SERO-4910 file (N, C-alpha, C, O; in steps of 0.05 Angstrom, whole numbers):
BEGIN
 pado doro    nc1    nc2    nc3   cac1   cac2   cac3    cc1    cc2    cc3    oc1    oc2    oc3
  Unk    A     16    -24      1      0      0      0     17     25      0     41     24      5
  Unk    A      5     47     -5     19     72     -6     23     82     23      5     80     39
  Unk    A     46     93     29     52    103     56     34    127     61     29    144     44
  Unk    A     23    127     85      4    148     93     17    176     90      4    195     82
  Unk    A     43    179     96     57    206     94     57    215     64     56    239     59
  Unk    A     59    196     46     59    203     18     31    213      9     28    232     -6
  Unk    A     11    199     19    -17    208     14    -21    236     25    -32    254     11
  Unk    A    -13    241     49    -16    267     62     -2    288     47    -12    310     43
  Unk    A     22    282     37     37    302     22     22    309     -4     20    332    -12
  Unk    A     12    287    -17     -3    292    -42    -28    309    -38    -34    326    -54
  Unk    A    -41    305    -15    -66    320     -9    -62    345      6    -81    358     15
  Unk    A    -36    353      9    -29    378     24    -40    378     52    -51    398     62
  Unk    A    -37    354     66    -45    353     94    -20    352    112     -1    337    106
  Unk    A    -20    367    133      2    367    151      5    339    163    -15    325    169
  Unk    A     30    330    165     36    304    174     26    299    202     19    276    209
  Unk    A     25    320    219     17    318    247    -14    317    249    -24    310    271
  Unk    A    -29    324    229    -58    323    229    -66    294    225    -62    283    204
  Unk    A    -79    283    246    -86    254    244   -116    249    244   -125    226    243
  Unk    A   -132    270    245   -161    267    246   -172    252    222   -192    238    224
  Unk    A   -160    254    199   -170    241    174   -154    216    166   -158    206    144
  Unk    A   -137    206    184   -120    183    177   -137    158    170   -131    144    151
  Unk    A   -158    153    185   -175    130    180   -188    134    152   -190    115    137
  Unk    A   -198    157    146   -211    163    121   -192    159     98   -199    147     78
  Unk    A   -167    168    101   -147    166     80   -140    136     76   -135    128     53
  Unk    A   -139    121     96   -134     93     94   -156     78     79   -152     59     63
  Unk    A   -181     87     84   -204     76     69   -201     83     39   -205     66     22
  Unk    A   -195    108     34   -192    117      7   -169    102     -7   -171     98    -31
  Unk    A   -148     96      7   -126     81     -4   -135     53    -12   -127     44    -34
  Unk    A   -152     39      4   -162     13     -3   -181     15    -26   -182     -3    -44
  Unk    A   -196     36    -26   -215     41    -48   -201     45    -75   -209     33    -95
  Unk    A   -179     60    -75   -163     65    -99   -150     39   -108   -149     34   -132
  Unk    A   -140     22    -90   -129     -3    -98   -150    -21   -112   -144    -35   -132
  Unk    A   -174    -22   -100   -196    -38   -112   -204    -26   -138   -210    -41   -157
  Unk    A   -206      0   -140   -214     13   -166   -194      5   -187   -202     -2   -209
  Unk    A   -167      6   -182   -147     -1   -201   -150    -29   -209   -149    -36   -233
  Unk    A   -154    -47   -190   -159    -75   -196   -183    -80   -214   -182    -96   -233
  Unk    A   -205    -66   -208   -228    -68   -224   -225    -59   -252   -234    -72   -271
  Unk    A   -214    -35   -255   -210    -23   -281   -192    -40   -299   -197    -44   -323
  Unk    A   -170    -49   -287   -150    -63   -303   -158    -93   -306   -146   -107   -324
  Unk    A   -176   -103   -291   -184   -131   -289   -160   -149   -283   -156   -170   -295
  Unk    A   -145   -139   -264   -120   -154   -255   -118   -151   -225   -128   -132   -213
  Unk    A   -104   -170   -212    -98   -169   -184    -73   -153   -179    -54   -156   -194
  Unk    A    -74   -135   -159    -50   -119   -153    -32   -134   -133    -41   -148   -115
  Unk    A     -6   -130   -138     14   -141   -119     34   -120   -114     41   -105   -132
  Unk    A     44   -120    -90     65   -101    -82     93   -113    -82    113    -99    -78
  Unk    A     95   -139    -87    121   -154    -87    119   -177   -105     99   -191   -107
  Unk    A    141   -183   -119    142   -207   -135    146   -232   -118    144   -254   -128
  Unk    A    151   -228    -93    155   -250    -73    129   -262    -65    128   -284    -54
  Unk    A    107   -248    -70     80   -259    -61     75   -285    -77     77   -286   -101
  Unk    A     67   -305    -62     62   -331    -75     40   -329    -96     42   -342   -117
  Unk    A     19   -314    -91     -2   -310   -110      7   -296   -136     -4   -301   -157
  Unk    A     27   -278   -133     38   -264   -156     50   -285   -175     47   -283   -200
  Unk    A     64   -304   -164     77   -324   -182     59   -342   -196     65   -353   -217
  Unk    A     35   -346   -185     15   -364   -196     -6   -350   -213    -23   -363   -226
  Unk    A     -6   -322   -213    -26   -307   -227    -18   -305   -256      5   -297   -262
  Unk    A    -35   -312   -275    -27   -311   -303    -23   -282   -314     -8   -278   -333
  Unk    A    -37   -262   -301    -34   -235   -309    -32   -216   -285    -49   -199   -281
  Unk    A    -10   -219   -270     -8   -203   -245     -2   -174   -252      8   -168   -274
  Unk    A     -7   -156   -234     -2   -128   -239     15   -118   -214      5   -115   -192
  Unk    A     40   -114   -219     59   -105   -199     57    -75   -196     62    -61   -216
  Unk    A     51    -65   -172     46    -37   -168     73    -22   -173     94    -29   -162
  Unk    A     72     -2   -191     95     15   -198     87     44   -194     66     50   -184
  Unk    A    105     62   -203    100     91   -199     75    100   -214     61    117   -203
  Unk    A     70     91   -238     47     98   -252     21     92   -237      2    108   -236
  Unk    A     20     68   -227     -4     59   -211     -6     75   -186    -28     82   -178
  Unk    A     16     80   -173     15     95   -148      6    124   -155     -9    136   -140
  Unk    A     16    134   -176      6    161   -185    -23    162   -190    -37    181   -181
  Unk    A    -34    142   -204    -63    140   -208    -79    138   -182   -100    150   -179
  Unk    A    -68    121   -164    -82    118   -138    -82    145   -123   -102    152   -110
  Unk    A    -59    159   -123    -58    185   -109    -78    205   -121    -91    220   -107
  Unk    A    -80    204   -148   -100    222   -161   -128    216   -151   -144    234   -145
  Unk    A   -134    190   -149   -161    182   -140   -165    189   -111   -186    200   -104
  Unk    A   -146    183    -94   -148    190    -66   -152    220    -62   -169    229    -46
  Unk    A   -135    236    -76   -138    265    -74   -165    275    -82   -177    293    -70
  Unk    A   -175    264   -104   -201    271   -114   -223    264    -94   -241    280    -88
  Unk    A   -223    240    -82   -243    232    -64   -241    247    -37   -261    252    -24
  Unk    A   -216    255    -29   -213    271     -5   -225    299     -8   -237    309     10
  Unk    A   -221    311    -31   -231    338    -37   -262    338    -43   -276    358    -38
  Unk    A   -271    316    -53   -300    314    -62   -313    291    -47   -315    269    -57
  Unk    A   -321    295    -23   -330    274     -5   -359    265     -9   -368    244      1
  Unk    A   -373    281    -24   -402    274    -28   -407    268    -58   -391    276    -75
  Unk    A   -428    253    -63   -435    246    -91   -444    269   -106   -440    270   -131
  Unk    A   -456    290    -94   -464    313   -108   -449    338    -97   -445    340    -72
  Unk    A   -441    355   -115   -426    379   -108   -443    403   -116   -444    410   -139
  Unk    A   -456    416    -97   -474    438   -104   -458    464   -101   -443    469    -82
  Unk    A   -463    481   -121   -451    507   -120   -423    509   -131   -411    531   -130
  Unk    A   -412    487   -141   -385    489   -152   -386    474   -179   -405    460   -186
  Unk    A   -364    477   -193   -361    463   -219   -359    433   -212   -343    425   -196
  Unk    A   -375    416   -224   -373    387   -219   -349    375   -235   -341    385   -256
  Unk    A   -339    353   -224   -317    340   -237   -319    311   -235   -329    300   -215
  Unk    A   -310    297   -255   -309    268   -255   -283    258   -243   -266    275   -235
  Unk    A   -279    232   -240   -254    222   -231   -233    232   -250   -237    233   -274
  Unk    A   -210    241   -239   -190    255   -255   -182    238   -280   -177    214   -277
  Unk    A   -181    251   -303   -174    238   -327   -145    228   -326   -137    209   -340
  Unk    A   -129    240   -310   -102    231   -307    -99    203   -296    -82    188   -305
  Unk    A   -117    195   -277   -117    168   -267   -123    149   -289   -109    128   -291
  Unk    A   -143    154   -305   -151    137   -327   -128    135   -347   -123    113   -357
  Unk    A   -115    156   -353    -93    156   -372    -69    139   -361    -56    124   -376
  Unk    A    -63    142   -336    -41    127   -323    -47     97   -323    -29     81   -325
  Unk    A    -72     90   -321    -79     61   -319    -83     48   -346    -82     24   -348
  Unk    A    -86     65   -367    -91     54   -395    -72     31   -403    -82     11   -412
  Unk    A    -47     33   -399    -29     11   -409    -33    -16   -394    -24    -37   -404
  Unk    A    -46    -15   -371    -49    -40   -356    -76    -53   -359    -81    -75   -349
  Unk    A    -94    -41   -374   -121    -52   -376   -121    -76   -395   -109    -75   -416
  Unk    A   -135    -97   -386   -138   -120   -403   -167   -118   -415   -186   -116   -400
  Unk    A   -168   -118   -441   -194   -115   -455   -203   -143   -464   -188   -162   -468
  Unk    A   -230   -145   -468   -240   -169   -480   -242   -193   -462   -243   -216   -472
  Unk    A   -241   -189   -436   -243   -211   -417   -271   -215   -408   -277   -232   -391
***
C-alpha cells in the first residue's frame, strides 16, 4: 500500500494532522480496488508474493499505478459527497484513467 505520509503530502495535509487518517486509509483501499477493477487484474506489491507467481496476469504496483491511486485519493478527499452543489462538478481525474490505460486487459 501507499505510505500514509505520501498520501498526506499529495493531499497537502500536515503530517501531524491525524483526524483524517482513517478516512485516508479507506480511500487508499478504495483506490487499490478501483485499479484492480478497471484493469481486471490483481494488484501485488512484491514479486515474492506466492499468489503473484501463480497469477497468469499479475499487476505489480509501480510509480504509474501509485500516481493514479494518489489522483483518486486526492479527488475523493476533496470531493467527499456524490453531489457537489454550487461548484463546478468534476469526474474522476482523467489523469488516473490515462495512467492506468497501459495496464487494462480488454475483452475478458
